[in-house]
C-alpha positions in Angstrom: 74.5 95.7 32.7 78.0 94.3 33.7 79.4 91.3 31.2 81.5 89.1 32.7 83.8 86.8 30.7 84.3 82.9 31.0 87.5 82.9 33.1 85.7 85.2 35.8 82.7 83.2 36.1 84.5 79.7 36.5 86.6 81.4 39.3 83.7 82.3 40.9 81.9 79.1 40.5 85.2 77.1 41.2 85.1 78.8 44.8 81.8 78.2 45.7 82.3 74.3 44.5 85.5 74.2 46.9 83.5 75.5 49.4 85.1 79.0 49.7 82.1 80.8 50.5 78.1 81.5 49.6 76.4 83.0 46.8 76.2 86.7 49.0 79.7 86.2 50.0 81.5 85.9 46.8 79.1 88.5 45.3 80.5 91.2 47.6 84.0 89.6 47.1 84.1 90.4 43.8 81.5 93.2 43.1 79.1 91.4 41.6 75.8 93.0 41.5 73.6 90.4 43.4 74.2 87.0 45.1 71.4 85.9 42.5 73.6 86.4 39.6 76.4 84.1 41.5 73.3 81.2 41.9 72.6 81.4 38.3 76.1 81.0 37.4 76.3 77.9 39.8 73.0 76.6 38.3 74.1 77.0 34.7 77.4 75.3 35.3 75.9 72.2 37.0 73.2 71.7 34.2 75.4 72.6 31.0 78.9 72.7 31.9 81.2 75.3 31.4 80.0 75.9 27.9 76.8 77.0 29.5 78.8 80.0 31.2 80.2 81.2 27.8 78.5 84.4 26.5 77.0 83.7 23.5 76.5 86.3 20.5 74.0 84.4 18.8 70.6 84.8 20.6 68.6 81.4 20.0 64.8 82.5 18.9 62.2 80.0 20.3 59.3 79.0 18.3 55.8 79.6 19.8 55.0 76.2 20.5 58.0 75.7 22.1 56.9 78.6 24.5 53.5 77.5 24.8 55.3 74.0 26.0 57.4 75.7 28.2 54.2 77.7 30.0 52.0 74.4 30.2 55.5 72.7 31.7 55.5 75.5 34.2 51.7 75.3 35.2 51.6 71.5 35.2 54.4 70.4 37.4 54.3 73.4 39.3 57.9 74.0 40.3 59.8 76.6 39.8 61.2 78.7 36.3 64.8 77.4 37.2 63.6 74.1 37.6 61.5 74.0 33.9 64.5 76.3 32.6 67.0 73.3 33.6 64.8 70.6 31.9 64.4 72.4 28.9 67.8 73.1 28.5 67.3 77.1 29.1 70.1 79.0 30.5 68.0 82.1 31.9 65.0 81.4 34.0 63.8 84.6 33.6 62.5 83.9 30.1 60.3 81.2 31.3 59.0 83.9 33.8 58.3 86.4 31.0 56.5 83.8 28.8 54.7 82.8 31.7 53.2 86.4 32.4 52.7 87.1 28.9 50.6 83.9 28.3 48.7 84.9 31.5 48.0 88.5 30.2 47.7 88.0 26.8 47.0 84.8 26.2 49.1 82.8 22.9 48.8 85.9 21.0 51.6 87.5 23.9 54.0 85.0 23.1 53.9 85.3 19.6 54.6 89.1 19.2 58.6 90.0 19.0 60.2 91.6 21.4 61.2 95.0 21.5 60.7 97.8 19.2 58.4 96.8 15.6 59.7 95.7 12.7 61.3 98.3 10.5 58.8 99.5 7.3 60.2 98.9 4.0 62.3 102.3 2.8 59.8 102.6 0.0 56.9 102.6 1.9 58.1 105.0 4.4 59.1 107.3 1.1 55.5 107.1 0.0 54.3 108.1 3.5 56.7 111.1 3.5 55.7 112.1 0.2 52.0 112.1 0.8 52.4 113.7 4.2 54.0 116.7 2.2 51.7 116.8 -0.6 48.9 116.9 2.2 50.4 119.9 4.0 51.3 121.6 0.5 47.5 121.5 -0.3 46.8 122.9 3.1 49.0 126.0 3.1 47.7 126.6 -0.5 44.4 126.7 0.8 45.1 128.8 3.6 46.9 130.9 1.4 43.8 131.8 -0.7 41.9 132.0 2.6 44.1 134.7 3.7 44.0 136.7 0.4 40.4 136.6 0.1 40.2 137.9 3.9 42.7 140.8 3.1 40.4 141.6 -0.2 37.5 141.8 2.0 39.3 143.9 4.7 40.5 146.4 2.1 37.0 146.5 0.8 35.8 147.5 4.2 38.3 149.8 4.8 37.7 151.6 1.3 33.8 152.0 2.5 34.8 153.3 5.7 37.0 155.9 4.5 34.1 156.8 1.8 31.7 157.1 4.9 29.4 154.2 3.2 29.9 151.7 6.1 26.4 153.3 7.9 24.1 150.2 7.2 21.2 151.9 6.8 23.2 153.6 3.9 24.5 150.3 2.4 20.8 149.2 2.4 19.2 152.0 0.6 22.5 152.1 -2.1 21.9 148.6 -2.5 18.4 149.2 -3.8 19.3 152.1 -5.9 22.0 150.2 -7.5 21.3 148.9 -10.9 21.8 144.9 -10.7 23.5 143.2 -14.0 20.0 142.6 -15.7 18.7 145.9 -15.6 22.2 147.1 -17.1 21.6 145.3 -20.0 18.3 146.3 -20.7 19.7 150.0 -20.6 22.3 149.2 -23.4 
């Protein structure tokens, strides 16, 4: 989005007021994005003077009640966004349009939400969450390593049984019956 300084805006507005051209002509002549931009500057000048055309670094934050009142005014008097913005002393009619859209979609809650990204999480909470996540991952890794080691032992055991020729299921069942249990070994001793 191109930013225009006050001197440039005032030159375009002055030419319009002197009758040197319409919105489209001046937009083409000065390579301005759209005729609507020129129309907005002229409207702002007519309602707020040259001060209204100045680019302000500090953005005004409007209360939820102010936004609700603006939406109600728009819906009640059934005029354009520009006229409502002019009545309320707001330079950008697009704000009124945005508020109306949010109000119709989400109600008053939509107007109370901030614009843009959600607020930044405090650093301490963020660090705590990162530490918790790391600890969970460490625990998970240890559990997986333990399972891996048990599977390696089981695999080695089965390989040894095969090497000794003891992998036949019938033989394993037979030897299992023949092998003394720990309680029988204790009795013998």
